[in-house]
N, C-alpha and C positions, 0 to 999 in steps of 0.2 A: 868773207874777209882775207884776203891776202897777208900770209906772213903773221896771221896769228893761230894760235892753238887754244881752245876753249876747254877748260876744266871743271865738272861741277863737282862742289865740296860735298862730304859727306862727315858725319859726325864721327866714327872711325874707321877702321879696317873693315869689322865685322859688318857694319851699316855699308860701307863701299861694295862688299863683295855680293851682299843681298840686295843692293841697289833701294835700300830703304834709308828712311832718317837723313834724308838729303838737307844741307846748311839752308838751301835757297837762295846759294849765292854761285857764281861764276868766276873762276880765275881767268883771265885773258894774258896769254904766254906769247911774247913777241919771238919770235924764230929766226928772224932774218939775220941778227946777230948772235943767236943763242950760244956759240961757242965762244964768241969774244968774252961775253959776260961770264961764262961758266969758268973760263980760265982764271978771270981777273978776281971773281968774289964768290965763284961756287954756287951762285943762284942765277935764275933767269930773271931778265926784266919782265915785268908784268904789271896788270892792272887789275885790283882785286879789292874786296868788300873791306870797309872800314869797322864795322861791327858786326857782331855776332847775331845778325838777324836777319830774317830771309827779305832778299831785295834792298840789301844793304846800300848806303852810298858807296862810293868807289873813291879810289886815289892810286898813283902810282907805288909799285912797291917791287919787292923781290922776292922770289919764291924759290926753295931749294928743291933739288929734285927727290929728295926723300920725302917731302910733304905731297908732292904731286903723285909719287908713287903709292903713300900708304894713305891717304886720305881723300884722292881726287880721281874720278873716273874722264877721261875724254869724250866730249859729246861733239855733236854737230853745231854748226851757228845756229841753225833753227832752233835747237832744244836749247840752248844758251841763252837766245832772245827770250823765249818762253820762260826760262827759270828765273832770269834776272835781267829784267828791262831797265833797270837802271845803270846797269854794265854799259847798255847801249846808248843810252842819252849821253853818255860820257863819252866813248869812241865814235860815235857819230857825228860829234862836233866837230 
């Protein structure tokens, strides 16, 4: 998917490092206008999980670079589709 980066969410920094305890959700970050939104709000425009449960329904949101750095790991679109199918029901519409 062009213009989108996918980040798998983990419970905390230690889980991210080990690749364990995934939250079962992915954040889709729109990078096309990333610089503009960062300057305006300090956050990236994104689509992410609404609840703290695997394959949660999703909605529009903003995510800080700190959250991406501390609790998320960048993944391929194929891996993101596997981890969080509900995200792609939203994005593919």
